[in-house]
N, C-alpha and C positions, 0 to 999 in steps of 0.2 A: 384457443389455439394461436398461438404468436399474437396475443394481446399486448396490452400496454406493458412496458418492462417494468421490472421491479428493481429499485436501487437499494442496495444493501451496503450500509455504511455512509456516512457523510461527515458527522461530528463524532462518530463513534466506530470503532473497527469490529466488524461482524466476526473476524477470525483472530480474537485475541485471546487472553488466558481465560476471560469468562466464558467464551464458546468452548475453550478447552474443558472446562469443569461441567458446563451445562449441555453440551452436544445437540443444542436447539437445530442448529443448521444441517446436522446429520439426518434429521427428519424433515426438514423443509427442502432440501435438494431433491429427494425423490418426487416430491409435490411439483415443485417448478418442472421437472423433466416429464412428468405424468401429463400434466396440463399444458406443455410446451411453452412456458412462460420465459421469455427472455430476461436475463438477469445481469445487471452491472454491480460488480463488488468492488467499492472502494476500501483498500486494506494496505496495511503493512505486511500482512500475511506471514508468509515464509514459514515460520515454525508450526503453526497449526495446519495451513493447507498443504504442506508438504508431508503431513501424515498420510500413511496408506489408505485409511478408511475415507479421508477427504479426497485424494487424488482418484481412488477408484470411483466414487460418486460423480464428481465432477467431469471425469474424462468419459463417462457413459454418454454425455451429449455436449461435447466441447463448442459446439455452435451457439449453445444457449447462454455461456457464461463469458462474460468479458470482465477481465481483472485489471482495475486501475490501481497500480502500486503507488502509494504515496511515499515520499522520502523528501528529505530537505537538504541533502549534502552528498556528495561523492566521497566524503571521508567517513569511513567506519569509526574512526577515533572520535570525530565530532558528534556522530550519531549516537554513539554510546554515552557521551556526556550529557546531551540535551534530551534525546529520546530513550529515556531510561527504561530498561527492561523490554525494549523493542528489538525486533530483528535489525541488524545493521544492514547497510545498502548491500554488501555484498550477498547476504542471505536473500535479500529481496529479488536480486538479479538472478541467483540461482533458480528461485521459483519462477520468474517470469521464462527464463530458457526452458525449463521443464514444461511449464504449462503452453507456452507457445508452440514449442515442438510437438505437442499433443493435439494441437489444432485450436486452441483458445486464442481469442483476441486478447493482447495485453497492450497496457499503454503505461506511460510514466506520469503519475499526478505530482507535479512539483508543488507540493503543499506542506507548509506555507513556504514561499520563497523569501529567504531571509537574508538581507545584506550582511556580509561578512561570514555567512556561513553556506549559503547556497551558490552565490557568484563566484566568489574567491576568498581565499585565505592564505595565510603565509606558506610559501612553497607550492601554491597552486592557484595561479592567477586566473587560468581559465576552468575552474572546477565545473562550472554549470555546462559548459560544452563537452567536457569529458564525461559526464554523468550521461548527457544525452546519447553520446556515442556507446556507452556502455549499455544503455537500454536498448538501444536500437540493434546493436550486435546481439543482445540477448533474444530478440524477436519483437520489442515492442514496436507498436504500428503508429502510435499518436502520443502527444504529450499535451498536458494542459499545465498552465501556469495560475497558481492562486497565490496572491501576496500575502503578507504576514496578516494573521487573524487575531485580534485581540478580544477576548470575551469581556463584553460590557460590564457583567457582574461575575468577576471571577471569584472562585472559592479561595479559602486561604491556602489550599494545596497549589492551585493554579497561579496565584500571585508569587508563591515561592518559586516555581517553575519558571514563571515569565522573568522573575530578577536573575535567575540563573542563566537563562537564555541570553539575557541583554549583556551580563558579564562577559559570555562566551562571544557573542557578536562584536 
């Protein structure tokens, strides 16, 4: 009862398309609730967690689930170019609003903070401040900043994604 918290997601998202196919978390959530285990979920979330079956389960015990929403930019356009197939910032903020309204603790996980993408970009010199305001207005109660993370042994796919990212930055 209220033991050590479980961290779901850090370098991988527990609410991504793999979860959508496996449904593992749909089986785990009732166990977390049954044993009163606090859970911090780091996610880009939105699409999967906004599905009714996930919302219904999480909302049974909102005090147990803290959602740290990762994002890198206030711009949906930039997100869609860099974070391919992931929910855009507006979708993530919609999830923050829904989940915080239901009593969940939500925060912004500014990860990774990328110069030229997160702080400012053409036409948006204070993008980082606007992103903080949007998350706060949606109900986020905290923020964490994690600066650019580069894998020391990237896969071929990751190298390609990094090259794309650096061109955009």
